[in-house]
C-alpha positions as a Python dict, from the first residue, in 0.01 Angstrom:
ca = {
    (1, 'X'): (0, 0, 0),
    (2, 'X'): (-172, -161, -295),
    (3, 'X'): (34, -401, -503),
    (4, 'X'): (262, -193, -726),
    (5, 'X'): (338, -268, -1090),
    (6, 'X'): (660, -469, -1065),
    (7, 'X'): (676, -568, -1433),
    (8, 'X'): (994, -366, -1497),
    (9, 'X'): (1138, -383, -1146),
    (10, 'X'): (1467, -539, -1048),
    (11, 'X'): (1431, -758, -739),
    (12, 'X'): (1689, -814, -466),
    (13, 'X'): (1717, -1049, -169),
    (14, 'X'): (1965, -1074, 116),
    (15, 'X'): (2270, -1254, -24),
    (16, 'X'): (2297, -1521, 245),
    (17, 'X'): (1919, -1578, 256),
    (18, 'X'): (1812, -1628, -108),
    (19, 'X'): (1498, -1820, -6),
    (20, 'X'): (1384, -1562, 248),
    (21, 'X'): (1042, -1406, 206),
    (22, 'X'): (1168, -1044, 219),
    (23, 'X'): (1230, -883, -120),
    (24, 'X'): (1322, -534, -235),
    (25, 'X'): (1202, -419, -576),
    (26, 'X'): (1372, -129, -755),
    (27, 'X'): (1134, 39, -999),
    (28, 'X'): (1260, 212, -1316),
    (29, 'X'): (1229, 552, -1142),
    (30, 'X'): (1461, 418, -865),
    (31, 'X'): (1182, 392, -607),
    (32, 'X'): (1244, 98, -375),
    (33, 'X'): (945, -113, -272),
    (34, 'X'): (988, -350, 21),
    (35, 'X'): (787, -673, 11),
    (36, 'X'): (774, -802, 367),
    (37, 'X'): (559, -1103, 278),
    (38, 'X'): (411, -1204, -57),
    (39, 'X'): (160, -936, -143),
    (40, 'X'): (249, -702, 149),
    (41, 'X'): (424, -393, 10),
    (42, 'X'): (555, -64, 143),
    (43, 'X'): (791, 199, 11),
    (44, 'X'): (1136, 139, 158),
    (45, 'X'): (1234, 406, 409),
    (46, 'X'): (1600, 323, 463),
    (47, 'X'): (1745, 135, 167),
    (48, 'X'): (1813, 318, -157),
    (49, 'X'): (1831, 167, -504),
    (50, 'X'): (2203, 241, -518),
    (51, 'X'): (2264, 50, -192),
    (52, 'X'): (2079, -254, -323),
    (53, 'X'): (2260, -240, -657),
    (54, 'X'): (2612, -181, -526),
    (55, 'X'): (2643, -358, -191),
    (56, 'X'): (2732, -729, -166),
    (57, 'X'): (2474, -784, 110),
    (58, 'X'): (2202, -795, -158),
    (59, 'X'): (2178, -1014, -467),
    (60, 'X'): (1964, -957, -773),
    (61, 'X'): (1704, -1228, -828),
    (62, 'X'): (1628, -1353, -1179),
    (63, 'X'): (1286, -1231, -1301),
    (64, 'X'): (1131, -1577, -1302),
    (65, 'X'): (1244, -1632, -941),
    (66, 'X'): (1107, -1296, -830),
    (67, 'X'): (759, -1339, -975),
    (68, 'X'): (536, -1508, -724),
    (69, 'X'): (163, -1529, -693),
    (70, 'X'): (8, -1378, -383),
}
């Protein structure tokens, strides 16, 4: 998948691994994009936006912490 536009996305990481490479981006239309490594994207097949937003296993990352250069 080409790099999606994440400008208005909310980014989540696993709560007990805030420095991990894996990130989940929730787009405004509630599509979830999984970033396995910086610059490697795929549409999430299992996690939904609501799970990321409402389950304590995931923590929202501040926008400046979620923007990384590939």
